[in-house]
CHARMM internal coordinates of N, CA and C (Angstrom, degrees):
IC EDIT
DIST 1 N 1 CA 1.4466
DIST 1 CA 1 C 1.4825
ANGL 1 N 1 CA 1 C 112.20
DIST 1 C 2 N 1.3370
ANGL 1 CA 1 C 2 N 117.00
DIHE 1 N 1 CA 1 C 2 N 125.96
DIST 2 N 2 CA 1.4278
ANGL 1 C 2 N 2 CA 122.62
DIHE 1 CA 1 C 2 N 2 CA -179.19
DIST 2 CA 2 C 1.5452
ANGL 2 N 2 CA 2 C 109.23
DIHE 1 C 2 N 2 CA 2 C -92.83
DIST 2 C 3 N 1.3336
ANGL 2 CA 2 C 3 N 116.42
DIHE 2 N 2 CA 2 C 3 N 148.48
DIST 3 N 3 CA 1.4563
ANGL 2 C 3 N 3 CA 120.98
DIHE 2 CA 2 C 3 N 3 CA -178.72
DIST 3 CA 3 C 1.5364
ANGL 3 N 3 CA 3 C 110.26
DIHE 2 C 3 N 3 CA 3 C -139.38
DIST 3 C 4 N 1.3229
ANGL 3 CA 3 C 4 N 115.61
DIHE 3 N 3 CA 3 C 4 N 138.91
DIST 4 N 4 CA 1.4614
ANGL 3 C 4 N 4 CA 119.11
DIHE 3 CA 3 C 4 N 4 CA 177.83
DIST 4 CA 4 C 1.5694
ANGL 4 N 4 CA 4 C 107.22
DIHE 3 C 4 N 4 CA 4 C -148.31
DIST 4 C 5 N 1.3187
ANGL 4 CA 4 C 5 N 114.61
DIHE 4 N 4 CA 4 C 5 N 143.34
DIST 5 N 5 CA 1.4641
ANGL 4 C 5 N 5 CA 121.53
DIHE 4 CA 4 C 5 N 5 CA 176.15
DIST 5 CA 5 C 1.5204
ANGL 5 N 5 CA 5 C 108.50
DIHE 4 C 5 N 5 CA 5 C -98.78
DIST 5 C 6 N 1.3950
ANGL 5 CA 5 C 6 N 111.93
DIHE 5 N 5 CA 5 C 6 N 129.10
DIST 6 N 6 CA 1.4703
ANGL 5 C 6 N 6 CA 119.14
DIHE 5 CA 5 C 6 N 6 CA -178.24
DIST 6 CA 6 C 1.5107
ANGL 6 N 6 CA 6 C 110.90
DIHE 5 C 6 N 6 CA 6 C -127.33
DIST 6 C 7 N 1.2945
ANGL 6 CA 6 C 7 N 118.03
DIHE 6 N 6 CA 6 C 7 N 167.48
DIST 7 N 7 CA 1.4553
ANGL 6 C 7 N 7 CA 125.26
DIHE 6 CA 6 C 7 N 7 CA 171.32
DIST 7 CA 7 C 1.4913
ANGL 7 N 7 CA 7 C 108.60
DIHE 6 C 7 N 7 CA 7 C -138.09
DIST 7 C 8 N 1.3730
ANGL 7 CA 7 C 8 N 116.76
DIHE 7 N 7 CA 7 C 8 N 120.71
DIST 8 N 8 CA 1.4465
ANGL 7 C 8 N 8 CA 122.58
DIHE 7 CA 7 C 8 N 8 CA 179.21
DIST 8 CA 8 C 1.5596
ANGL 8 N 8 CA 8 C 106.78
DIHE 7 C 8 N 8 CA 8 C -102.60
DIST 8 C 9 N 1.3717
ANGL 8 CA 8 C 9 N 116.59
DIHE 8 N 8 CA 8 C 9 N 122.88
DIST 9 N 9 CA 1.4179
ANGL 8 C 9 N 9 CA 122.57
DIHE 8 CA 8 C 9 N 9 CA -168.46
DIST 9 CA 9 C 1.5429
ANGL 9 N 9 CA 9 C 113.81
DIHE 8 C 9 N 9 CA 9 C -87.10
DIST 9 C 10 N 1.3610
ANGL 9 CA 9 C 10 N 117.33
DIHE 9 N 9 CA 9 C 10 N -26.16
DIST 10 N 10 CA 1.4284
ANGL 9 C 10 N 10 CA 119.37
DIHE 9 CA 9 C 10 N 10 CA -177.15
DIST 10 CA 10 C 1.5511
ANGL 10 N 10 CA 10 C 111.22
DIHE 9 C 10 N 10 CA 10 C -156.91
DIST 10 C 11 N 1.3186
ANGL 10 CA 10 C 11 N 117.95
DIHE 10 N 10 CA 10 C 11 N -179.98
DIST 11 N 11 CA 1.4125
ANGL 10 C 11 N 11 CA 123.33
DIHE 10 CA 10 C 11 N 11 CA -175.79
DIST 11 CA 11 C 1.5326
ANGL 11 N 11 CA 11 C 111.31
DIHE 10 C 11 N 11 CA 11 C -62.83
DIST 11 C 12 N 1.3018
ANGL 11 CA 11 C 12 N 117.80
DIHE 11 N 11 CA 11 C 12 N -38.84
DIST 12 N 12 CA 1.4506
ANGL 11 C 12 N 12 CA 119.92
DIHE 11 CA 11 C 12 N 12 CA -179.92
DIST 12 CA 12 C 1.5228
ANGL 12 N 12 CA 12 C 111.39
DIHE 11 C 12 N 12 CA 12 C -62.59
DIST 12 C 13 N 1.3494
ANGL 12 CA 12 C 13 N 118.58
DIHE 12 N 12 CA 12 C 13 N -38.83
DIST 13 N 13 CA 1.4711
ANGL 12 C 13 N 13 CA 123.05
DIHE 12 CA 12 C 13 N 13 CA 177.27
DIST 13 CA 13 C 1.5311
ANGL 13 N 13 CA 13 C 109.26
DIHE 12 C 13 N 13 CA 13 C -66.15
DIST 13 C 14 N 1.3088
ANGL 13 CA 13 C 14 N 119.89
DIHE 13 N 13 CA 13 C 14 N -40.58
DIST 14 N 14 CA 1.4372
ANGL 13 C 14 N 14 CA 124.32
DIHE 13 CA 13 C 14 N 14 CA 177.61
DIST 14 CA 14 C 1.5529
ANGL 14 N 14 CA 14 C 109.28
DIHE 13 C 14 N 14 CA 14 C -60.04
DIST 14 C 15 N 1.3377
ANGL 14 CA 14 C 15 N 115.21
DIHE 14 N 14 CA 14 C 15 N -47.34
DIST 15 N 15 CA 1.4522
ANGL 14 C 15 N 15 CA 116.86
DIHE 14 CA 14 C 15 N 15 CA 179.10
DIST 15 CA 15 C 1.5463
ANGL 15 N 15 CA 15 C 113.84
DIHE 14 C 15 N 15 CA 15 C -63.69
DIST 15 C 16 N 1.3240
ANGL 15 CA 15 C 16 N 116.41
DIHE 15 N 15 CA 15 C 16 N -37.06
DIST 16 N 16 CA 1.4466
ANGL 15 C 16 N 16 CA 120.22
DIHE 15 CA 15 C 16 N 16 CA 176.19
DIST 16 CA 16 C 1.4770
ANGL 16 N 16 CA 16 C 111.00
DIHE 15 C 16 N 16 CA 16 C -64.04
DIST 16 C 17 N 1.3391
ANGL 16 CA 16 C 17 N 119.28
DIHE 16 N 16 CA 16 C 17 N -44.89
DIST 17 N 17 CA 1.4278
ANGL 16 C 17 N 17 CA 123.43
DIHE 16 CA 16 C 17 N 17 CA -179.88
DIST 17 CA 17 C 1.5907
ANGL 17 N 17 CA 17 C 111.85
DIHE 16 C 17 N 17 CA 17 C -64.72
DIST 17 C 18 N 1.3026
ANGL 17 CA 17 C 18 N 115.98
DIHE 17 N 17 CA 17 C 18 N -46.16
DIST 18 N 18 CA 1.4951
ANGL 17 C 18 N 18 CA 118.62
DIHE 17 CA 17 C 18 N 18 CA -179.57
DIST 18 CA 18 C 1.5266
ANGL 18 N 18 CA 18 C 109.84
DIHE 17 C 18 N 18 CA 18 C -68.49
DIST 18 C 19 N 1.2723
ANGL 18 CA 18 C 19 N 120.76
DIHE 18 N 18 CA 18 C 19 N -36.09
DIST 19 N 19 CA 1.4645
ANGL 18 C 19 N 19 CA 122.14
DIHE 18 CA 18 C 19 N 19 CA 174.78
DIST 19 CA 19 C 1.5415
ANGL 19 N 19 CA 19 C 110.94
DIHE 18 C 19 N 19 CA 19 C -57.89
DIST 19 C 20 N 1.3628
ANGL 19 CA 19 C 20 N 116.74
DIHE 19 N 19 CA 19 C 20 N -49.44
DIST 20 N 20 CA 1.4664
ANGL 19 C 20 N 20 CA 121.21
DIHE 19 CA 19 C 20 N 20 CA -179.43
DIST 20 CA 20 C 1.5242
ANGL 20 N 20 CA 20 C 109.84
DIHE 19 C 20 N 20 CA 20 C -63.48
DIST 20 C 21 N 1.3564
ANGL 20 CA 20 C 21 N 119.67
DIHE 20 N 20 CA 20 C 21 N -42.29
DIST 21 N 21 CA 1.4017
ANGL 20 C 21 N 21 CA 122.66
DIHE 20 CA 20 C 21 N 21 CA 178.50
DIST 21 CA 21 C 1.4893
ANGL 21 N 21 CA 21 C 111.86
DIHE 20 C 21 N 21 CA 21 C -61.95
DIST 21 C 22 N 1.3203
ANGL 21 CA 21 C 22 N 117.64
DIHE 21 N 21 CA 21 C 22 N -39.30
DIST 22 N 22 CA 1.4798
ANGL 21 C 22 N 22 CA 124.23
DIHE 21 CA 21 C 22 N 22 CA -179.37
DIST 22 CA 22 C 1.5370
ANGL 22 N 22 CA 22 C 114.22
DIHE 21 C 22 N 22 CA 22 C -62.04
DIST 22 C 23 N 1.3449
ANGL 22 CA 22 C 23 N 115.07
DIHE 22 N 22 CA 22 C 23 N -24.35
DIST 23 N 23 CA 1.4802
ANGL 22 C 23 N 23 CA 120.90
DIHE 22 CA 22 C 23 N 23 CA -175.65
DIST 23 CA 23 C 1.6057
ANGL 23 N 23 CA 23 C 110.23
DIHE 22 C 23 N 23 CA 23 C -87.59
DIST 23 C 24 N 1.3504
ANGL 23 CA 23 C 24 N 114.03
DIHE 23 N 23 CA 23 C 24 N -5.33
DIST 24 N 24 CA 1.4748
ANGL 23 C 24 N 24 CA 117.34
DIHE 23 CA 23 C 24 N 24 CA 179.68
DIST 24 CA 24 C 1.5259
ANGL 24 N 24 CA 24 C 109.46
DIHE 23 C 24 N 24 CA 24 C -89.30
DIST 24 C 25 N 1.3206
ANGL 24 CA 24 C 25 N 115.27
DIHE 24 N 24 CA 24 C 25 N 146.76
DIST 25 N 25 CA 1.4699
ANGL 24 C 25 N 25 CA 121.58
DIHE 24 CA 24 C 25 N 25 CA -179.93
DIST 25 CA 25 C 1.5459
ANGL 25 N 25 CA 25 C 110.77
DIHE 24 C 25 N 25 CA 25 C -96.71
DIST 25 C 26 N 1.3294
ANGL 25 CA 25 C 26 N 118.55
DIHE 25 N 25 CA 25 C 26 N 19.92
DIST 26 N 26 CA 1.4893
ANGL 25 C 26 N 26 CA 119.51
DIHE 25 CA 25 C 26 N 26 CA 175.48
DIST 26 CA 26 C 1.4779
ANGL 26 N 26 CA 26 C 108.31
DIHE 25 C 26 N 26 CA 26 C -131.69
DIST 26 C 27 N 1.3630
ANGL 26 CA 26 C 27 N 115.44
DIHE 26 N 26 CA 26 C 27 N 163.80
DIST 27 N 27 CA 1.4559
ANGL 26 C 27 N 27 CA 119.78
DIHE 26 CA 26 C 27 N 27 CA -177.71
DIST 27 CA 27 C 1.5052
ANGL 27 N 27 CA 27 C 112.18
DIHE 26 C 27 N 27 CA 27 C -70.70
DIST 27 C 28 N 1.3157
ANGL 27 CA 27 C 28 N 116.27
DIHE 27 N 27 CA 27 C 28 N 143.14
DIST 28 N 28 CA 1.4894
ANGL 27 C 28 N 28 CA 124.88
DIHE 27 CA 27 C 28 N 28 CA 175.53
DIST 28 CA 28 C 1.4964
ANGL 28 N 28 CA 28 C 106.28
DIHE 27 C 28 N 28 CA 28 C -137.52
DIST 28 C 29 N 1.3594
ANGL 28 CA 28 C 29 N 112.04
DIHE 28 N 28 CA 28 C 29 N 124.92
DIST 29 N 29 CA 1.4643
ANGL 28 C 29 N 29 CA 120.89
DIHE 28 CA 28 C 29 N 29 CA 176.19
DIST 29 CA 29 C 1.5278
ANGL 29 N 29 CA 29 C 108.48
DIHE 28 C 29 N 29 CA 29 C -112.39
DIST 29 C 30 N 1.3266
ANGL 29 CA 29 C 30 N 116.04
DIHE 29 N 29 CA 29 C 30 N 145.58
DIST 30 N 30 CA 1.4232
ANGL 29 C 30 N 30 CA 123.76
DIHE 29 CA 29 C 30 N 30 CA 174.52
DIST 30 CA 30 C 1.5049
ANGL 30 N 30 CA 30 C 108.83
DIHE 29 C 30 N 30 CA 30 C -129.08
DIST 30 C 31 N 1.3508
ANGL 30 CA 30 C 31 N 116.71
DIHE 30 N 30 CA 30 C 31 N 138.90
DIST 31 N 31 CA 1.4533
ANGL 30 C 31 N 31 CA 115.73
DIHE 30 CA 30 C 31 N 31 CA -174.54
DIST 31 CA 31 C 1.5671
ANGL 31 N 31 CA 31 C 108.35
DIHE 30 C 31 N 31 CA 31 C -146.80
DIST 31 C 32 N 1.2937
ANGL 31 CA 31 C 32 N 111.04
DIHE 31 N 31 CA 31 C 32 N 155.24
DIST 32 N 32 CA 1.4962
ANGL 31 C 32 N 32 CA 118.86
DIHE 31 CA 31 C 32 N 32 CA 164.12
DIST 32 CA 32 C 1.4758
ANGL 32 N 32 CA 32 C 107.78
DIHE 31 C 32 N 32 CA 32 C -103.42
DIST 32 C 33 N 1.3057
ANGL 32 CA 32 C 33 N 121.87
DIHE 32 N 32 CA 32 C 33 N -154.55
DIST 33 N 33 CA 1.4490
ANGL 32 C 33 N 33 CA 118.68
DIHE 32 CA 32 C 33 N 33 CA -177.36
DIST 33 CA 33 C 1.5224
ANGL 33 N 33 CA 33 C 112.40
DIHE 32 C 33 N 33 CA 33 C -86.65
DIST 33 C 34 N 1.3430
ANGL 33 CA 33 C 34 N 117.95
DIHE 33 N 33 CA 33 C 34 N 0.28
DIST 34 N 34 CA 1.5221
ANGL 33 C 34 N 34 CA 116.06
DIHE 33 CA 33 C 34 N 34 CA -175.11
DIST 34 CA 34 C 1.5088
ANGL 34 N 34 CA 34 C 111.70
DIHE 33 C 34 N 34 CA 34 C -125.82
DIST 34 C 35 N 1.3481
ANGL 34 CA 34 C 35 N 121.31
DIHE 34 N 34 CA 34 C 35 N -17.21
DIST 35 N 35 CA 1.4944
ANGL 34 C 35 N 35 CA 119.99
DIHE 34 CA 34 C 35 N 35 CA 176.48
DIST 35 CA 35 C 1.5187
ANGL 35 N 35 CA 35 C 112.60
DIHE 34 C 35 N 35 CA 35 C -151.00
DIST 35 C 36 N 1.3265
ANGL 35 CA 35 C 36 N 115.85
DIHE 35 N 35 CA 35 C 36 N 157.99
DIST 36 N 36 CA 1.4688
ANGL 35 C 36 N 36 CA 124.68
DIHE 35 CA 35 C 36 N 36 CA 176.97
DIST 36 CA 36 C 1.4970
ANGL 36 N 36 CA 36 C 107.55
DIHE 35 C 36 N 36 CA 36 C -116.09
DIST 36 C 37 N 1.3923
ANGL 36 CA 36 C 37 N 111.72
DIHE 36 N 36 CA 36 C 37 N 132.07
DIST 37 N 37 CA 1.5056
ANGL 36 C 37 N 37 CA 120.24
DIHE 36 CA 36 C 37 N 37 CA -175.22
DIST 37 CA 37 C 1.5046
ANGL 37 N 37 CA 37 C 108.32
DIHE 36 C 37 N 37 CA 37 C -125.99
DIST 37 C 38 N 1.3404
ANGL 37 CA 37 C 38 N 118.03
DIHE 37 N 37 CA 37 C 38 N 150.53
DIST 38 N 38 CA 1.4533
ANGL 37 C 38 N 38 CA 122.59
DIHE 37 CA 37 C 38 N 38 CA 169.34
DIST 38 CA 38 C 1.5054
ANGL 38 N 38 CA 38 C 106.55
DIHE 37 C 38 N 38 CA 38 C -65.80
DIST 38 C 39 N 1.3772
ANGL 38 CA 38 C 39 N 115.33
DIHE 38 N 38 CA 38 C 39 N 127.18
DIST 39 N 39 CA 1.4875
ANGL 38 C 39 N 39 CA 119.57
DIHE 38 CA 38 C 39 N 39 CA -177.23
DIST 39 CA 39 C 1.4936
ANGL 39 N 39 CA 39 C 112.56
DIHE 38 C 39 N 39 CA 39 C -73.28
DIST 39 C 40 N 1.3466
ANGL 39 CA 39 C 40 N 120.84
DIHE 39 N 39 CA 39 C 40 N -10.45
DIST 40 N 40 CA 1.4282
ANGL 39 C 40 N 40 CA 126.16
DIHE 39 CA 39 C 40 N 40 CA 179.24
DIST 40 CA 40 C 1.5594
ANGL 40 N 40 CA 40 C 111.20
DIHE 39 C 40 N 40 CA 40 C -84.77
DIST 40 C 41 N 1.3299
ANGL 40 CA 40 C 41 N 116.85
DIHE 40 N 40 CA 40 C 41 N -3.81
DIST 41 N 41 CA 1.4642
ANGL 40 C 41 N 41 CA 121.92
DIHE 40 CA 40 C 41 N 41 CA -178.65
DIST 41 CA 41 C 1.5534
ANGL 41 N 41 CA 41 C 111.04
DIHE 40 C 41 N 41 CA 41 C -100.29
DIST 41 C 42 N 1.3099
ANGL 41 CA 41 C 42 N 117.51
DIHE 41 N 41 CA 41 C 42 N 108.12
DIST 42 N 42 CA 1.4836
ANGL 41 C 42 N 42 CA 120.40
DIHE 41 CA 41 C 42 N 42 CA -179.02
DIST 42 CA 42 C 1.5493
ANGL 42 N 42 CA 42 C 109.93
DIHE 41 C 42 N 42 CA 42 C -61.72
DIST 42 C 43 N 1.2973
ANGL 42 CA 42 C 43 N 119.17
DIHE 42 N 42 CA 42 C 43 N -39.50
DIST 43 N 43 CA 1.4684
ANGL 42 C 43 N 43 CA 118.57
DIHE 42 CA 42 C 43 N 43 CA -178.90
DIST 43 CA 43 C 1.5428
ANGL 43 N 43 CA 43 C 108.70
DIHE 42 C 43 N 43 CA 43 C -66.47
DIST 43 C 44 N 1.3548
ANGL 43 CA 43 C 44 N 113.78
DIHE 43 N 43 CA 43 C 44 N -42.17
DIST 44 N 44 CA 1.4898
ANGL 43 C 44 N 44 CA 115.42
DIHE 43 CA 43 C 44 N 44 CA 179.15
DIST 44 CA 44 C 1.4615
ANGL 44 N 44 CA 44 C 114.80
DIHE 43 C 44 N 44 CA 44 C -61.43
DIST 44 C 45 N 1.3630
ANGL 44 CA 44 C 45 N 115.65
DIHE 44 N 44 CA 44 C 45 N -41.24
DIST 45 N 45 CA 1.4954
ANGL 44 C 45 N 45 CA 116.47
DIHE 44 CA 44 C 45 N 45 CA -179.95
DIST 45 CA 45 C 1.5258
ANGL 45 N 45 CA 45 C 112.19
DIHE 44 C 45 N 45 CA 45 C -70.45
DIST 45 C 46 N 1.3673
ANGL 45 CA 45 C 46 N 114.11
DIHE 45 N 45 CA 45 C 46 N -37.02
DIST 46 N 46 CA 1.4761
ANGL 45 C 46 N 46 CA 115.34
DIHE 45 CA 45 C 46 N 46 CA 176.17
DIST 46 CA 46 C 1.5570
ANGL 46 N 46 CA 46 C 111.76
DIHE 45 C 46 N 46 CA 46 C -62.98
DIST 46 C 47 N 1.3582
ANGL 46 CA 46 C 47 N 113.51
DIHE 46 N 46 CA 46 C 47 N -33.50
DIST 47 N 47 CA 1.4997
ANGL 46 C 47 N 47 CA 116.58
DIHE 46 CA 46 C 47 N 47 CA -177.31
DIST 47 CA 47 C 1.4697
ANGL 47 N 47 CA 47 C 109.17
DIHE 46 C 47 N 47 CA 47 C -69.34
DIST 47 C 48 N 1.3596
ANGL 47 CA 47 C 48 N 121.97
DIHE 47 N 47 CA 47 C 48 N -23.29
DIST 48 N 48 CA 1.4882
ANGL 47 C 48 N 48 CA 120.74
DIHE 47 CA 47 C 48 N 48 CA 177.92
DIST 48 CA 48 C 1.5477
ANGL 48 N 48 CA 48 C 112.05
DIHE 47 C 48 N 48 CA 48 C -68.56
DIST 48 C 49 N 1.3394
ANGL 48 CA 48 C 49 N 112.54
DIHE 48 N 48 CA 48 C 49 N -30.16
DIST 49 N 49 CA 1.4423
ANGL 48 C 49 N 49 CA 117.27
DIHE 48 CA 48 C 49 N 49 CA 177.35
DIST 49 CA 49 C 1.5364
ANGL 49 N 49 CA 49 C 110.81
DIHE 48 C 49 N 49 CA 49 C 114.57
DIST 49 C 50 N 1.3009
ANGL 49 CA 49 C 50 N 112.62
DIHE 49 N 49 CA 49 C 50 N 160.68
DIST 50 N 50 CA 1.5149
ANGL 49 C 50 N 50 CA 119.93
DIHE 49 CA 49 C 50 N 50 CA 179.90
DIST 50 CA 50 C 1.5113
ANGL 50 N 50 CA 50 C 107.22
DIHE 49 C 50 N 50 CA 50 C -109.77
DIST 50 C 51 N 1.3238
ANGL 50 CA 50 C 51 N 113.27
DIHE 50 N 50 CA 50 C 51 N 154.31
DIST 51 N 51 CA 1.4846
ANGL 50 C 51 N 51 CA 122.53
DIHE 50 CA 50 C 51 N 51 CA 177.10
DIST 51 CA 51 C 1.5648
ANGL 51 N 51 CA 51 C 113.31
DIHE 50 C 51 N 51 CA 51 C 66.62
DIST 51 C 52 N 1.2878
ANGL 51 CA 51 C 52 N 118.09
DIHE 51 N 51 CA 51 C 52 N 28.12
DIST 52 N 52 CA 1.4905
ANGL 51 C 52 N 52 CA 121.25
DIHE 51 CA 51 C 52 N 52 CA 167.81
DIST 52 CA 52 C 1.4672
ANGL 52 N 52 CA 52 C 112.67
DIHE 51 C 52 N 52 CA 52 C -128.41
DIST 52 C 53 N 1.2877
ANGL 52 CA 52 C 53 N 116.96
DIHE 52 N 52 CA 52 C 53 N 160.01
DIST 53 N 53 CA 1.4134
ANGL 52 C 53 N 53 CA 121.80
DIHE 52 CA 52 C 53 N 53 CA -176.49
DIST 53 CA 53 C 1.5564
ANGL 53 N 53 CA 53 C 108.85
DIHE 52 C 53 N 53 CA 53 C -73.57
DIST 53 C 54 N 1.3382
ANGL 53 CA 53 C 54 N 116.20
DIHE 53 N 53 CA 53 C 54 N 131.01
DIST 54 N 54 CA 1.4253
ANGL 53 C 54 N 54 CA 123.27
DIHE 53 CA 53 C 54 N 54 CA 179.96
DIST 54 CA 54 C 1.5529
ANGL 54 N 54 CA 54 C 110.67
DIHE 53 C 54 N 54 CA 54 C -127.47
DIST 54 C 55 N 1.2726
ANGL 54 CA 54 C 55 N 115.19
DIHE 54 N 54 CA 54 C 55 N 143.19
DIST 55 N 55 CA 1.4677
ANGL 54 C 55 N 55 CA 122.10
DIHE 54 CA 54 C 55 N 55 CA -178.58
DIST 55 CA 55 C 1.4827
ANGL 55 N 55 CA 55 C 111.81
DIHE 54 C 55 N 55 CA 55 C -98.23
DIST 55 C 56 N 1.3266
ANGL 55 CA 55 C 56 N 118.45
DIHE 55 N 55 CA 55 C 56 N 122.39
DIST 56 N 56 CA 1.4367
ANGL 55 C 56 N 56 CA 121.97
DIHE 55 CA 55 C 56 N 56 CA -178.50
DIST 56 CA 56 C 1.5401
ANGL 56 N 56 CA 56 C 107.10
DIHE 55 C 56 N 56 CA 56 C -107.64
DIST 56 C 57 N 1.3489
ANGL 56 CA 56 C 57 N 118.44
DIHE 56 N 56 CA 56 C 57 N 126.27
DIST 57 N 57 CA 1.4103
ANGL 56 C 57 N 57 CA 124.05
DIHE 56 CA 56 C 57 N 57 CA 178.94
DIST 57 CA 57 C 1.5617
ANGL 57 N 57 CA 57 C 109.57
DIHE 56 C 57 N 57 CA 57 C -121.50
DIST 57 C 58 N 1.2928
ANGL 57 CA 57 C 58 N 117.96
DIHE 57 N 57 CA 57 C 58 N 131.26
DIST 58 N 58 CA 1.4701
ANGL 57 C 58 N 58 CA 123.47
DIHE 57 CA 57 C 58 N 58 CA -174.76
DIST 58 CA 58 C 1.5161
ANGL 58 N 58 CA 58 C 112.60
DIHE 57 C 58 N 58 CA 58 C -150.59
DIST 58 C 59 N 1.3090
ANGL 58 CA 58 C 59 N 118.70
DIHE 58 N 58 CA 58 C 59 N 149.44
DIST 59 N 59 CA 1.4007
ANGL 58 C 59 N 59 CA 120.30
DIHE 58 CA 58 C 59 N 59 CA -173.02
DIST 59 CA 59 C 1.4847
ANGL 59 N 59 CA 59 C 115.05
DIHE 58 C 59 N 59 CA 59 C -113.54
DIST 59 C 60 N 1.3307
ANGL 59 CA 59 C 60 N 119.56
DIHE 59 N 59 CA 59 C 60 N 8.39
DIST 60 N 60 CA 1.4567
ANGL 59 C 60 N 60 CA 120.07
DIHE 59 CA 59 C 60 N 60 CA -178.57
DIST 60 CA 60 C 1.5386
ANGL 60 N 60 CA 60 C 108.81
DIHE 59 C 60 N 60 CA 60 C -124.54
DIST 60 C 61 N 1.3210
ANGL 60 CA 60 C 61 N 116.43
DIHE 60 N 60 CA 60 C 61 N -172.43
DIST 61 N 61 CA 1.4390
ANGL 60 C 61 N 61 CA 122.79
DIHE 60 CA 60 C 61 N 61 CA 179.14
DIST 61 CA 61 C 1.5723
ANGL 61 N 61 CA 61 C 110.16
DIHE 60 C 61 N 61 CA 61 C -128.61
DIST 61 C 62 N 1.3083
ANGL 61 CA 61 C 62 N 114.74
DIHE 61 N 61 CA 61 C 62 N 130.39
DIST 62 N 62 CA 1.4630
ANGL 61 C 62 N 62 CA 119.46
DIHE 61 CA 61 C 62 N 62 CA 175.26
DIST 62 CA 62 C 1.5311
ANGL 62 N 62 CA 62 C 102.01
DIHE 61 C 62 N 62 CA 62 C -151.25
DIST 62 C 63 N 1.3474
ANGL 62 CA 62 C 63 N 116.20
DIHE 62 N 62 CA 62 C 63 N 124.70
DIST 63 N 63 CA 1.4347
ANGL 62 C 63 N 63 CA 123.45
DIHE 62 CA 62 C 63 N 63 CA -177.16
DIST 63 CA 63 C 1.5289
ANGL 63 N 63 CA 63 C 113.82
DIHE 62 C 63 N 63 CA 63 C -62.65
DIST 63 C 64 N 1.3576
ANGL 63 CA 63 C 64 N 115.81
DIHE 63 N 63 CA 63 C 64 N -44.84
DIST 64 N 64 CA 1.4308
ANGL 63 C 64 N 64 CA 116.39
DIHE 63 CA 63 C 64 N 64 CA -179.03
DIST 64 CA 64 C 1.5291
ANGL 64 N 64 CA 64 C 113.56
DIHE 63 C 64 N 64 CA 64 C -70.34
DIST 64 C 65 N 1.3274
ANGL 64 CA 64 C 65 N 118.04
DIHE 64 N 64 CA 64 C 65 N -31.87
DIST 65 N 65 CA 1.4760
ANGL 64 C 65 N 65 CA 120.86
DIHE 64 CA 64 C 65 N 65 CA 173.11
DIST 65 CA 65 C 1.5255
ANGL 65 N 65 CA 65 C 109.79
DIHE 64 C 65 N 65 CA 65 C -65.94
DIST 65 C 66 N 1.3255
ANGL 65 CA 65 C 66 N 116.19
DIHE 65 N 65 CA 65 C 66 N -42.29
DIST 66 N 66 CA 1.4918
ANGL 65 C 66 N 66 CA 119.17
DIHE 65 CA 65 C 66 N 66 CA 178.57
DIST 66 CA 66 C 1.5649
ANGL 66 N 66 CA 66 C 109.48
DIHE 65 C 66 N 66 CA 66 C -59.19
DIST 66 C 67 N 1.3516
ANGL 66 CA 66 C 67 N 117.01
DIHE 66 N 66 CA 66 C 67 N -42.04
DIST 67 N 67 CA 1.4349
ANGL 66 C 67 N 67 CA 118.53
DIHE 66 CA 66 C 67 N 67 CA 179.90
DIST 67 CA 67 C 1.4904
ANGL 67 N 67 CA 67 C 112.95
DIHE 66 C 67 N 67 CA 67 C -64.56
DIST 67 C 68 N 1.3496
ANGL 67 CA 67 C 68 N 120.82
DIHE 67 N 67 CA 67 C 68 N -37.79
DIST 68 N 68 CA 1.4073
ANGL 67 C 68 N 68 CA 121.67
DIHE 67 CA 67 C 68 N 68 CA 172.21
DIST 68 CA 68 C 1.4980
ANGL 68 N 68 CA 68 C 114.34
DIHE 67 C 68 N 68 CA 68 C -63.80
DIST 68 C 69 N 1.3123
ANGL 68 CA 68 C 69 N 117.06
DIHE 68 N 68 CA 68 C 69 N -42.45
DIST 69 N 69 CA 1.5087
ANGL 68 C 69 N 69 CA 120.80
DIHE 68 CA 68 C 69 N 69 CA 174.98
DIST 69 CA 69 C 1.5406
ANGL 69 N 69 CA 69 C 112.66
DIHE 68 C 69 N 69 CA 69 C -58.95
DIST 69 C 70 N 1.3295
ANGL 69 CA 69 C 70 N 113.82
DIHE 69 N 69 CA 69 C 70 N -41.86
DIST 70 N 70 CA 1.4752
ANGL 69 C 70 N 70 CA 117.05
DIHE 69 CA 69 C 70 N 70 CA 179.49
DIST 70 CA 70 C 1.5127
ANGL 70 N 70 CA 70 C 112.65
DIHE 69 C 70 N 70 CA 70 C -67.87
DIST 70 C 71 N 1.3401
ANGL 70 CA 70 C 71 N 117.27
DIHE 70 N 70 CA 70 C 71 N -26.14
DIST 71 N 71 CA 1.4621
ANGL 70 C 71 N 71 CA 122.06
DIHE 70 CA 70 C 71 N 71 CA 177.47
DIST 71 CA 71 C 1.5098
ANGL 71 N 71 CA 71 C 108.55
DIHE 70 C 71 N 71 CA 71 C -68.83
DIST 71 C 72 N 1.3053
ANGL 71 CA 71 C 72 N 122.91
DIHE 71 N 71 CA 71 C 72 N -33.13
DIST 72 N 72 CA 1.4202
ANGL 71 C 72 N 72 CA 124.62
DIHE 71 CA 71 C 72 N 72 CA -176.65
DIST 72 CA 72 C 1.5270
ANGL 72 N 72 CA 72 C 115.30
DIHE 71 C 72 N 72 CA 72 C -108.00
DIST 72 C 73 N 1.3430
ANGL 72 CA 72 C 73 N 115.21
DIHE 72 N 72 CA 72 C 73 N 4.23
DIST 73 N 73 CA 1.4713
ANGL 72 C 73 N 73 CA 119.88
DIHE 72 CA 72 C 73 N 73 CA -178.18
DIST 73 CA 73 C 1.4863
ANGL 73 N 73 CA 73 C 112.41
DIHE 72 C 73 N 73 CA 73 C -63.09
DIST 73 C 74 N 1.3276
ANGL 73 CA 73 C 74 N 116.24
DIHE 73 N 73 CA 73 C 74 N 146.90
DIST 74 N 74 CA 1.4434
ANGL 73 C 74 N 74 CA 125.47
DIHE 73 CA 73 C 74 N 74 CA 176.41
DIST 74 CA 74 C 1.4807
ANGL 74 N 74 CA 74 C 105.89
DIHE 73 C 74 N 74 CA 74 C -93.94
DIST 74 C 75 N 1.3403
ANGL 74 CA 74 C 75 N 115.34
DIHE 74 N 74 CA 74 C 75 N 127.37
DIST 75 N 75 CA 1.5147
ANGL 74 C 75 N 75 CA 122.24
DIHE 74 CA 74 C 75 N 75 CA -175.62
DIST 75 CA 75 C 1.4759
ANGL 75 N 75 CA 75 C 110.74
DIHE 74 C 75 N 75 CA 75 C -65.20
END
COOR INIT
IC SEED 1 N 1 CA 1 C
IC BUILD
């Protein structure tokens, strides 16, 4: 299981992230400290909130998804 911490700053970044997650054929979860959401759900990701650190967990490999994750990764 891969794990990365990201921060999405606005609605456009959320849409970009969810679009990339939706193109993957493996499960992707995103969570804050209180709940876990399917990362392919735009309403779910928006419900977690913007501008806070979120943990992404996924079990597959996809280069374009990795590139999107790296774009929003927290150093």
